[in-house]
C-alpha positions as CSV (number, residue, x, y, z in Angstrom):
1,M,-46.5,10.3,56.1
2,S,-44.5,13.5,56.8
3,R,-43.0,15.7,54.1
4,W,-39.5,14.5,54.8
5,Q,-40.6,10.9,54.8
6,R,-42.2,11.5,51.3
7,I,-38.9,13.1,50.1
8,L,-36.8,10.2,51.4
9,M,-39.2,7.7,49.8
10,W,-38.8,9.4,46.4
11,V,-35.1,9.7,46.8
12,G,-34.9,5.9,47.6
13,I,-37.1,5.2,44.5
14,A,-34.8,7.4,42.4
15,V,-31.7,5.7,43.7
16,F,-33.1,2.3,43.1
17,A,-34.3,3.2,39.6
18,G,-30.9,4.8,38.9
19,G,-29.1,1.6,40.0
20,V,-31.3,-0.5,37.8
21,C,-30.7,1.8,34.8
22,L,-26.9,1.8,35.5
23,S,-26.8,-2.0,35.6
24,L,-28.9,-2.3,32.4
25,F,-28.0,0.8,30.5
26,G,-24.9,2.2,32.2
27,V,-22.4,1.7,29.3
28,Q,-24.9,2.8,26.7
29,T,-25.9,5.9,28.7
30,A,-22.2,6.8,29.3
31,C,-21.5,6.4,25.5
32,A,-24.6,8.6,24.6
33,L,-23.5,11.3,27.0
34,V,-19.8,11.2,25.9
35,V,-20.6,11.5,22.1
36,R,-23.0,14.4,22.7
37,Y,-20.4,16.2,24.8
38,Q,-17.5,15.2,22.6
39,F,-19.0,16.3,19.3
40,R,-21.2,19.2,20.5
41,E,-18.9,21.7,18.7
42,L,-18.6,19.5,15.5
43,P,-22.0,19.9,13.8
44,D,-20.7,18.1,10.7
45,V,-20.7,14.8,12.7
46,A,-24.5,15.1,13.1
47,R,-25.0,15.2,9.3
48,R,-26.1,12.2,7.2
49,P,-25.7,11.9,3.4
50,A,-28.7,13.3,1.5
51,P,-29.5,12.7,-2.2
52,L,-28.0,15.2,-4.5
53,L,-31.0,17.1,-5.9
54,D,-29.3,19.0,-8.7
55,L,-28.2,16.3,-11.2
56,S,-27.9,18.7,-14.2
57,V,-24.7,18.7,-16.1
58,S,-23.1,21.8,-17.5
59,G,-23.1,22.0,-21.3
60,V,-19.8,23.8,-21.5
61,P,-16.9,21.5,-22.4
62,H,-13.3,22.1,-21.0
63,K,-9.8,20.7,-21.4
64,T,-9.3,17.0,-20.6
65,A,-6.6,15.9,-18.1
66,S,-5.1,12.5,-17.6
67,Y,-3.4,11.5,-14.3
68,F,-2.7,8.1,-12.7
69,G,-4.7,6.0,-15.1
70,Y,-7.8,8.3,-15.0
71,E,-9.1,10.8,-17.5
72,F,-11.5,13.6,-16.8
73,E,-12.5,17.2,-17.8
74,L,-11.1,20.1,-15.9
75,P,-13.6,22.6,-14.4
76,S,-12.0,25.5,-16.4
77,D,-9.7,26.1,-19.3
78,D,-7.5,28.8,-17.8
79,V,-4.9,26.3,-16.5
80,E,-1.5,27.6,-15.4
81,E,0.3,24.5,-16.4
82,G,3.7,25.7,-15.1
83,K,2.3,25.8,-11.6
84,D,1.0,22.3,-11.6
85,K,2.3,20.2,-8.7
86,A,2.4,16.4,-8.4
87,F,3.5,14.2,-5.6
88,G,2.8,10.5,-5.1
89,T,-0.7,9.9,-6.3
90,V,-1.7,13.5,-6.0
91,H,-1.9,16.2,-8.8
92,V,-2.9,19.8,-8.1
93,S,-3.9,22.0,-11.0
94,Y,-3.9,25.8,-10.6
95,F,-6.0,28.3,-12.7
96,R,-5.4,31.9,-13.5
97,S,-8.6,32.8,-11.7
98,G,-7.0,31.8,-8.4
99,N,-9.0,28.5,-8.1
100,A,-7.3,25.1,-7.9
101,L,-8.2,21.4,-8.3
102,W,-6.8,18.5,-6.3
103,F,-7.0,15.1,-7.9
104,S,-5.7,12.0,-6.2
105,T,-6.3,8.2,-6.4
106,F,-6.3,5.4,-3.9
107,R,-6.3,1.6,-4.0
108,P,-9.2,-0.7,-3.1
109,K,-9.9,-0.9,0.6
110,D,-7.2,1.7,1.3
111,F,-9.2,3.3,4.0
112,V,-10.2,0.1,5.7
113,N,-6.6,-1.1,5.7
114,E,-5.5,2.3,7.2
115,V,-8.1,1.9,10.0
116,M,-6.7,-1.6,10.7
117,K,-3.1,-0.3,10.7
118,T,-3.9,2.7,13.0
119,S,-6.1,0.8,15.4
120,K,-3.8,-2.3,15.4
121,L,-6.8,-4.5,15.1
122,S,-7.1,-7.5,12.7
123,E,-9.8,-7.7,10.0
124,Q,-11.7,-10.2,12.2
125,D,-11.6,-7.7,15.1
126,L,-13.0,-5.0,12.9
127,K,-15.7,-7.3,11.6
128,Q,-16.8,-8.1,15.1
129,L,-16.7,-4.4,16.0
130,F,-18.4,-2.9,12.9
131,G,-20.0,-5.9,11.1
132,E,-18.9,-7.8,8.0
133,D,-20.8,-5.5,5.7
134,A,-18.8,-2.5,6.7
135,L,-15.5,-4.1,5.6
136,E,-16.7,-5.2,2.1
137,S,-15.2,-2.0,0.6
138,D,-14.2,1.5,1.4
139,Y,-17.5,2.7,0.1
140,A,-19.4,0.3,2.4
141,F,-17.4,1.5,5.4
142,H,-17.9,5.2,4.5
143,K,-21.6,4.7,4.0
144,K,-22.1,3.1,7.4
145,M,-19.8,5.7,9.0
146,L,-21.4,8.8,7.4
147,E,-25.0,7.6,8.1
148,L,-24.2,7.4,11.8
149,T,-24.8,10.4,14.1
150,P,-24.5,11.0,17.8
151,S,-28.3,10.8,18.2
152,D,-28.2,7.2,17.1
153,I,-26.4,6.2,20.4
154,T,-29.0,5.9,23.1
155,P,-29.4,4.1,26.5
156,F,-31.7,1.6,24.8
157,I,-29.2,0.0,22.3
158,S,-26.9,-2.9,23.3
159,R,-23.6,-2.2,25.0
160,R,-21.7,-3.7,22.1
161,Q,-23.5,-1.4,19.6
162,A,-22.9,1.6,21.8
163,V,-19.2,1.0,22.0
164,S,-18.7,0.2,18.3
165,E,-20.8,3.2,17.2
166,Q,-18.8,5.5,19.5
167,V,-15.6,4.4,17.9
168,L,-17.1,4.8,14.4
169,L,-18.2,8.3,15.2
170,F,-14.7,9.1,16.3
171,I,-13.4,7.9,12.9
172,K,-16.1,10.0,11.2
173,A,-15.1,13.1,13.1
174,T,-11.4,12.7,12.4
175,S,-11.5,11.6,8.8
176,M,-14.5,13.4,7.2
177,P,-13.9,16.5,5.1
178,K,-15.6,19.7,6.2
179,A,-19.3,19.6,5.4
180,D,-21.0,22.7,7.0
181,S,-23.5,22.9,4.2
182,G,-24.2,19.2,3.8
183,I,-23.1,15.7,2.7
184,F,-24.6,14.4,-0.6
185,S,-24.7,10.9,-2.1
186,I,-23.5,10.8,-5.7
187,E,-23.2,8.1,-8.4
188,S,-21.4,8.1,-11.8
189,G,-20.8,5.1,-14.0
190,D,-18.8,2.6,-11.9
191,F,-18.4,5.1,-9.1
192,K,-20.4,5.6,-6.0
193,G,-19.5,8.2,-3.4
194,F,-20.1,11.4,-1.5
195,Q,-19.9,15.2,-2.0
196,F,-19.0,17.3,1.0
197,E,-20.4,20.9,0.9
198,N,-23.0,22.6,-1.3
199,P,-21.5,25.0,-3.8
200,Q,-24.5,27.4,-3.3
201,A,-23.1,28.0,0.2
202,L,-19.9,29.3,-1.4
203,P,-17.5,27.2,0.7
204,S,-13.7,27.5,0.1
205,R,-13.5,23.8,-0.6
206,I,-15.8,21.2,-2.1
207,T,-14.6,17.6,-1.7
208,V,-15.8,14.6,-3.8
209,E,-14.9,11.1,-2.8
210,L,-15.6,8.4,-5.4
211,F,-15.2,4.6,-4.9
212,S,-15.2,1.7,-7.3
213,N,-14.3,-2.0,-7.1
214,D,-10.7,-1.3,-8.4
215,G,-10.0,1.8,-6.3
216,G,-11.2,5.4,-6.3
217,V,-10.4,9.1,-6.6
218,D,-10.6,12.2,-4.4
219,I,-11.3,15.6,-6.0
220,I,-11.2,18.9,-4.2
221,F,-12.5,22.0,-5.8
222,M,-10.6,24.9,-4.1
223,Q,-12.2,28.3,-4.5
224,K,-10.4,31.5,-3.9
225,A,-12.4,34.5,-2.5
226,G,-13.5,36.7,-5.4
227,A,-12.7,34.0,-8.1
228,P,-15.5,32.6,-10.3
229,E,-17.8,30.3,-8.4
230,I,-18.1,26.7,-9.4
231,S,-21.7,25.5,-9.8
232,Q,-23.2,22.1,-9.1
233,P,-23.7,21.4,-12.8
234,E,-20.0,22.1,-13.4
235,I,-19.0,19.8,-10.6
236,N,-21.4,17.1,-12.1
237,R,-19.7,17.5,-15.5
238,V,-16.2,16.9,-14.0
239,V,-17.5,13.9,-12.0
240,Q,-19.5,12.4,-14.9
241,S,-16.4,12.7,-17.2
242,I,-14.1,10.6,-14.9
243,H,-13.1,7.2,-16.4
244,R,-10.2,4.9,-16.4
245,T,-7.8,5.2,-19.4
246,P,-6.9,2.0,-21.3
247,L,-3.5,0.5,-20.8
248,P,-1.0,1.5,-23.5
249,S,-0.6,-1.2,-26.2
250,T,3.0,-1.8,-25.2
251,S,1.8,-2.6,-21.6
252,I,-0.9,-4.9,-23.0
253,A,1.6,-6.8,-25.2
254,A,4.0,-7.1,-22.3
255,S,1.3,-8.5,-20.0
256,Q,0.3,-11.0,-22.7
257,N,3.9,-12.2,-23.2
258,E,4.5,-12.8,-19.4
259,P,5.1,-16.4,-18.5
260,K,2.1,-18.1,-16.9
């Protein structure tokens, strides 16, 4: 067999093998290539939640704040109350140090409902796409979404899985807070959630998302350059202090007197 015959034989084998792979793994291979190219400049998307290693809580107490049915400790006492801003379910506290704290609330399954609204898909469509477990709660959806990375999409998974995970990665990339220094799983009382960024890396923002059966809260610790740095124990103290406030007695009495 001549040199050219051998080359043509191997080309033929390669073309045949490529055709087989395309028919069996074409969609999956395309999805794998697309997500690697699409998110190559977004390293955060390749991160998964890791356990929070520093669980210590600061022993320094601070002022207590109460907004939207929740009560919690502020990370500092130097609050400039005249600069506070509130809009909708968002309250922003400013401190004389230059730092600030964003506190907001959301209803149960608020994120899942927003995904349905934006995608114009029904709940049944989303269950078929992402699985029933992902739609049980906002926490379940975020957990599944954040644990997914581009490396999980390979030519050897099913077409359906490749397509659904590509969509889920897109949602992750467009909705996840910045997390250059990591994503961490956290838990406090009735809340489960995630912390985005490690305070030791001195990021300008550290975001905490907490979920419970009756809704949840978002907290953003905003740090100004040169201002006192917030530590993980201080963040833990704020998170551990969050709890729902009881209804005023007038509200309870009114609800008891409502006709049934």
